[in-house]
C-alpha positions as CSV (number, residue, x, y, z in Angstrom):
1,M,0.0,0.1,0.1
2,G,2.9,2.5,0.8
3,I,4.6,1.7,-2.4
4,L,1.4,2.2,-4.3
5,Q,0.9,5.6,-2.5
6,N,4.4,6.6,-3.1
7,K,4.0,6.2,-6.8
8,L,0.7,8.1,-6.9
9,N,2.4,10.9,-5.2
10,Q,5.3,10.8,-7.5
11,N,2.8,11.0,-10.5
12,L,1.1,13.9,-9.1
13,K,4.4,15.7,-8.5
14,T,5.5,15.1,-12.0
15,K,2.1,16.4,-13.3
16,L,2.2,19.5,-11.1
17,R,5.9,20.1,-12.3
18,N,5.0,19.7,-16.0
19,K,1.9,22.0,-15.5
20,L,4.2,24.6,-13.8
21,I,6.8,24.3,-16.7
22,A,4.2,24.7,-19.3
23,A,2.7,27.8,-17.3
24,I,6.1,29.4,-17.2
25,K,6.6,28.6,-21.0
26,L,3.4,30.2,-21.7
27,T,4.1,33.4,-19.6
28,N,7.3,33.8,-21.4
29,F,6.0,33.4,-24.8
30,I,3.0,36.0,-23.9
31,D,6.0,38.3,-23.1
32,F,7.4,38.3,-26.5
33,P,7.4,41.7,-28.2
34,E,5.5,41.4,-31.3
35,I,8.4,41.6,-33.6
36,E,10.0,38.3,-31.7
37,F,6.5,36.6,-32.0
38,S,6.3,37.2,-35.9
39,K,10.0,35.8,-36.3
40,F,8.9,32.9,-34.1
41,I,6.1,32.2,-36.5
42,K,8.3,32.4,-39.5
43,N,10.9,30.1,-38.1
44,V,8.1,27.6,-37.4
45,E,6.5,27.8,-40.9
46,N,10.0,27.7,-42.6
47,D,10.6,24.2,-40.8
48,P,10.7,21.4,-43.5
49,L,8.4,19.4,-41.2
50,F,5.8,22.3,-41.0
51,K,6.0,22.4,-44.9
52,K,5.4,18.7,-45.3
53,L,2.4,18.6,-42.9
54,K,1.2,21.6,-44.9
55,I,1.3,19.9,-48.4
56,K,-0.7,16.9,-46.8
57,K,-3.1,19.4,-45.5
58,L,-2.7,18.1,-41.9
59,I,-2.3,21.6,-41.1
60,S,-4.5,24.4,-42.4
61,Y,-5.5,27.9,-41.3
62,Q,-8.9,28.6,-39.6
63,R,-9.9,32.4,-39.8
64,L,-10.7,34.2,-36.5
65,V,-14.6,35.4,-36.3
66,K,-15.3,38.7,-37.4
67,A,-11.7,39.5,-38.4
68,G,-9.8,40.5,-41.7
69,L,-7.2,42.6,-42.9
70,S,-7.1,46.4,-41.9
71,S,-8.7,48.7,-44.7
72,N,-5.6,50.8,-44.0
73,F,-3.1,48.0,-44.6
74,L,-1.9,49.1,-48.1
75,Q,-1.4,52.6,-47.4
76,L,2.0,54.1,-47.2
77,K,2.7,55.9,-44.0
78,E,3.8,59.4,-43.9
79,E,4.7,59.2,-40.3
80,I,7.3,56.6,-40.7
81,S,10.4,58.0,-38.9
82,V,13.7,58.0,-40.7
83,S,15.7,58.7,-37.8
84,N,14.3,55.6,-36.2
85,S,15.0,53.4,-39.3
86,K,18.2,51.7,-40.1
87,V,17.0,50.8,-43.5
88,D,17.1,52.9,-46.8
89,L,13.6,54.3,-46.3
90,E,13.3,55.9,-49.7
91,S,14.3,52.6,-51.5
92,L,12.1,50.5,-49.3
93,L,9.0,52.6,-49.9
94,K,9.6,52.9,-53.5
95,N,9.8,49.0,-53.8
96,K,6.9,48.7,-51.5
97,E,4.9,51.1,-53.7
98,K,5.6,48.8,-56.9
99,I,4.5,45.7,-55.0
100,I,1.3,47.3,-53.8
101,Q,0.5,48.5,-57.3
102,I,0.7,44.8,-58.4
103,I,-1.7,43.9,-55.3
104,R,-4.1,46.6,-56.5
105,E,-4.1,45.3,-60.0
106,L,-4.8,41.9,-58.7
107,G,-7.6,43.0,-56.5
108,I,-8.0,42.9,-52.8
109,T,-10.3,40.0,-52.9
110,K,-8.0,37.7,-54.9
111,F,-4.9,39.0,-52.6
112,K,-6.5,38.1,-49.6
113,Q,-7.7,34.6,-51.0
114,Y,-4.5,33.6,-52.4
115,F,-1.9,35.4,-50.4
116,L,-3.4,35.1,-46.9
117,Y,-6.4,32.7,-46.3
118,D,-5.3,29.9,-48.7
119,N,-1.6,30.4,-49.0
120,I,-0.8,27.7,-46.7
121,N,-2.4,24.9,-48.9
122,L,-1.3,26.4,-52.3
123,S,2.1,26.0,-54.1
124,L,3.6,28.9,-56.1
125,Q,2.4,27.2,-59.2
126,E,-1.0,26.9,-58.1
127,I,-1.2,30.6,-57.1
128,S,0.3,31.6,-60.5
129,R,-2.6,29.5,-62.2
130,K,-5.3,31.1,-60.1
131,T,-4.2,34.6,-60.1
132,G,-2.3,34.8,-63.6
133,L,0.7,36.4,-61.8
134,V,4.1,35.3,-62.8
135,I,6.1,33.3,-60.0
136,S,8.5,36.4,-59.5
137,K,5.6,38.7,-58.8
138,I,4.1,36.2,-56.4
139,K,7.4,35.9,-54.4
140,K,7.6,39.7,-54.2
141,I,4.2,39.9,-52.8
142,N,4.9,37.1,-50.2
143,S,8.2,38.8,-49.3
144,L,6.3,42.1,-48.5
145,I,3.7,40.2,-46.4
146,N,6.8,38.7,-44.4
147,E,8.4,42.2,-44.1
148,I,5.2,43.6,-42.8
149,S,4.5,40.8,-40.3
150,I,7.9,41.2,-38.9
151,H,8.2,44.9,-39.2
152,S,4.8,46.1,-38.6
153,E,5.9,48.6,-36.0
154,F,7.8,50.3,-39.1
155,H,4.9,50.1,-41.7
156,H,2.0,50.9,-39.2
157,P,3.6,52.9,-36.7
158,S,1.7,53.9,-33.3
159,L,1.2,57.6,-32.8
160,I,0.6,57.1,-29.1
161,G,3.2,58.5,-26.7
162,S,5.6,59.3,-29.7
163,G,9.2,59.9,-28.1
164,G,8.2,58.7,-24.6
165,K,9.1,55.9,-22.5
166,K,6.0,54.0,-23.1
167,H,5.9,52.3,-26.5
168,Y,2.7,51.0,-28.1
169,F,2.2,48.4,-31.1
170,R,-0.7,49.1,-33.3
171,I,-2.2,45.8,-33.7
172,A,-5.7,46.4,-35.4
173,S,-8.6,48.7,-36.2
174,I,-12.1,48.5,-35.2
175,E,-14.0,48.9,-38.5
176,K,-17.8,49.5,-38.5
177,T,-19.8,47.4,-41.0
178,G,-23.4,48.2,-39.9
179,E,-25.4,50.2,-37.5
180,N,-24.2,48.1,-34.6
181,S,-21.9,45.8,-36.2
182,F,-17.8,45.7,-36.3
183,I,-14.9,43.7,-37.3
184,I,-11.4,43.5,-36.4
185,G,-9.1,44.7,-39.2
186,Y,-5.5,43.5,-38.5
187,F,-2.4,45.1,-39.5
188,V,-0.4,42.1,-39.1
189,P,-0.9,39.3,-41.8
190,D,-0.2,36.6,-39.5
191,Y,-3.2,37.4,-37.4
192,V,-5.4,38.0,-40.7
193,K,-4.4,34.5,-41.6
194,G,-6.1,33.2,-38.3
195,K,-4.9,30.3,-36.2
196,Y,-3.7,26.6,-37.1
197,L,-6.1,23.9,-37.6
198,I,-4.5,20.9,-36.7
199,S,-5.6,17.3,-37.7
200,Y,-4.2,15.4,-34.9
201,E,-6.0,12.2,-35.5
202,K,-4.5,12.2,-39.2
203,I,-1.1,12.9,-37.8
204,K,-1.5,10.2,-35.3
205,E,-2.5,7.9,-38.2
206,A,0.5,9.2,-40.2
207,K,3.0,8.2,-37.6
208,K,2.1,4.8,-37.7
209,S,2.7,4.5,-41.4
210,N,6.0,5.3,-43.1
211,F,5.0,9.1,-43.8
212,F,7.5,10.4,-41.2
213,S,11.0,9.4,-40.6
214,K,12.4,8.5,-37.2
215,E,13.9,11.9,-36.7
216,E,10.3,13.9,-37.8
217,I,8.4,11.6,-35.4
218,E,10.7,13.0,-32.6
219,K,10.1,16.5,-33.8
220,T,6.5,16.5,-34.3
221,D,5.4,16.6,-30.9
222,K,7.5,19.8,-30.2
223,L,6.3,21.4,-33.6
224,L,2.8,20.9,-32.5
225,K,3.3,22.6,-29.1
226,D,5.0,25.5,-30.7
227,L,1.9,25.8,-33.1
228,N,-0.4,25.4,-29.9
229,L,1.7,28.3,-28.3
230,I,1.0,30.6,-31.4
231,N,-2.7,29.7,-31.3
232,I,-3.3,30.6,-27.9
233,R,-1.5,34.0,-28.2
234,K,-3.5,34.8,-31.2
235,T,-6.8,33.6,-30.0
236,T,-6.4,35.5,-26.7
237,I,-5.7,38.8,-28.2
238,H,-8.6,38.3,-30.5
239,Q,-11.0,37.4,-27.6
240,V,-9.8,40.4,-25.8
241,I,-10.5,42.8,-28.7
242,Q,-13.8,40.9,-29.5
243,S,-14.9,41.6,-25.8
244,G,-13.9,45.1,-25.7
245,I,-16.2,45.7,-28.8
246,E,-19.1,43.9,-27.1
247,I,-18.7,45.7,-23.9
248,Q,-18.2,49.1,-25.1
249,S,-20.4,48.8,-28.2
250,D,-22.3,52.0,-27.3
251,Y,-19.4,53.8,-26.8
252,L,-18.2,52.7,-30.4
253,C,-21.5,53.6,-31.9
254,S,-21.9,57.0,-30.3
255,E,-18.2,58.0,-30.3
256,D,-19.0,59.7,-26.9
257,I,-16.7,58.9,-24.1
258,E,-19.5,59.3,-21.7
259,N,-20.9,55.9,-22.9
260,L,-17.6,54.1,-21.9
261,I,-18.6,51.7,-19.0
262,S,-16.6,50.3,-16.2
263,F,-15.1,46.8,-16.9
264,T,-11.7,45.9,-15.4
265,Q,-9.1,43.7,-16.7
266,R,-10.2,41.5,-13.6
267,D,-13.6,41.3,-15.0
268,L,-12.5,40.4,-18.4
269,S,-10.2,37.6,-16.8
270,A,-13.6,36.3,-15.2
271,K,-15.4,36.4,-18.5
272,L,-12.7,34.7,-20.5
273,K,-11.5,32.4,-17.9
274,I,-7.9,33.4,-18.6
275,S,-5.4,34.6,-16.1
276,S,-5.4,38.4,-15.4
277,S,-1.7,38.5,-15.3
278,L,-1.4,36.9,-18.9
279,I,-4.1,39.5,-20.0
280,C,-2.2,42.4,-18.5
281,R,1.1,41.2,-20.2
282,L,-0.5,40.6,-23.5
283,I,-2.4,44.0,-23.9
284,G,-0.3,46.4,-21.7
285,N,1.6,47.7,-24.9
286,K,-0.9,47.3,-27.6
287,S,-3.0,50.0,-29.2
288,I,-6.1,49.9,-31.4
289,V,-7.6,52.3,-33.7
290,L,-11.2,53.3,-33.2
291,P,-14.0,53.4,-36.0
292,W,-13.6,57.3,-36.2
293,G,-9.7,57.0,-36.7
294,E,-8.5,57.7,-33.1
295,E,-5.9,55.4,-31.7
296,K,-6.1,54.3,-28.1
297,P,-4.2,52.0,-25.8
298,L,-6.2,48.6,-25.7
299,K,-6.3,48.6,-22.0
300,D,-8.5,51.7,-22.2
301,F,-11.3,49.6,-23.3
302,F,-11.3,48.0,-19.7
303,P,-11.4,50.9,-17.5
304,S,-12.1,51.0,-13.6
305,K,-15.0,52.8,-12.1
306,K,-12.4,55.5,-10.6
307,K,-11.2,55.9,-14.3
308,I,-14.8,56.6,-15.7
309,I,-15.4,59.0,-12.9
310,K,-12.2,61.1,-13.8
311,I,-13.3,61.1,-17.4
312,L,-16.4,62.5,-16.3
313,V,-14.7,65.2,-14.0
314,K,-12.8,66.2,-16.9
315,K,-15.3,66.3,-19.1
316,I,-17.4,68.6,-16.7
317,T,-14.5,70.9,-16.0
318,N,-13.7,71.3,-19.7
319,N,-15.6,74.5,-20.0
320,K,-12.8,77.0,-19.0
321,K,-15.3,79.9,-18.7
322,A,-17.3,78.2,-15.8
323,H,-16.3,77.9,-12.4
324,Y,-16.8,74.6,-10.6
325,T,-16.5,74.1,-7.1
326,D,-16.0,70.4,-5.8
327,E,-19.8,70.5,-4.4
328,K,-20.9,71.6,-8.0
329,I,-19.0,68.8,-9.7
330,K,-20.4,66.2,-7.2
331,N,-24.0,67.5,-8.0
332,K,-23.4,67.2,-11.6
333,L,-22.1,63.8,-11.3
334,K,-25.1,62.7,-9.3
335,N,-27.6,64.5,-11.4
336,E,-26.3,63.8,-14.9
337,F,-24.4,60.7,-14.6
338,A,-25.9,58.8,-11.6
339,V,-22.7,59.0,-10.0
340,N,-22.9,59.2,-6.2
341,I,-19.4,60.2,-4.6
342,S,-18.2,62.4,-1.9
343,R,-16.9,66.0,-2.3
344,R,-13.6,64.8,-0.9
345,S,-13.3,62.2,-3.5
346,V,-14.0,64.8,-6.2
347,N,-11.2,67.0,-4.8
348,V,-8.8,64.0,-5.0
349,Y,-9.6,63.3,-8.6
350,R,-9.2,66.9,-9.5
351,K,-5.8,66.9,-8.0
352,E,-4.8,63.8,-9.9
353,L,-6.2,65.1,-13.0
354,E,-4.4,68.7,-12.3
355,I,-7.5,70.6,-12.6
356,Y,-7.8,73.4,-10.2
357,S,-10.7,75.8,-9.5
358,G,-10.8,79.5,-9.9
359,D,-7.5,81.4,-10.3
360,K,-5.6,78.1,-9.9
361,K,-7.0,76.2,-12.9
362,K,-4.4,75.3,-15.1
363,K,-4.0,76.1,-18.6
């Protein structure tokens, strides 16, 4: 009985250790900057084993729900900073412009179909037959997609906190498609393609046949784990943006910050059943473009009650001609926004916002 118990305890310890190792690996992976994440994807997809599974359609893409390519994807950005670039900016933009012209002549629909959504299952020759493009042009388009994936910060730079310590990565735009409907338009092609759809059963069957060499069998499990990590990161950020759209739909429809509601990252964690620390790590440095063109940090979609009140205080005191005491602000919050807080709290928020009454009001 003691031997059996020891074995059970040992198995439990092993499982817990493996679970802890997996959690640490996922946390480290979530911490990857987007440029490192894109490089990781490229390394995985350049692996001969991945290409072998792709050809046999054991791996394919599954598009993310209500997601696509940003309508601004093909625009050449004037705000690209020469000083921050280590490349020949003029040559790069000139070359990019030529390739974008090829894409425009092909048509955006065919571009998305054959270079993003179906690209994983088609050879260069198949794409050439379906699009009428010569292989040299197809290679140029693929090269541009890879370039934008890895250096999206250069092609679609964030304008938030430019020159400051905090650096944001512009990941997507929220685009209105109807009265109350939106899609997520990604700037990074890797997100547009979606997640990997893996045929585990077929791979299992292939292992029993002569499809894999002994070396490939040993590498398969690691490859599948890497694909799973990529999927987790992609689907998590997508779920976060989707949740932000659902929760803040009134704000997105009205463009009025008064309609922003309190929904914290902790609330989001409970909704998605994902660790709040992972969500914080993942969205902390990402920004999103709103339907009216304004860029905001993604974390602003999930404000606390305190932040909402500070927004309202700022809005109330925005009239520079009016004189607002703490008591007046308190009453306005209560009567106009159904927010009931003490006069002392109002005073605290004003100081944090550096908004002062009377002669002390800052310009």
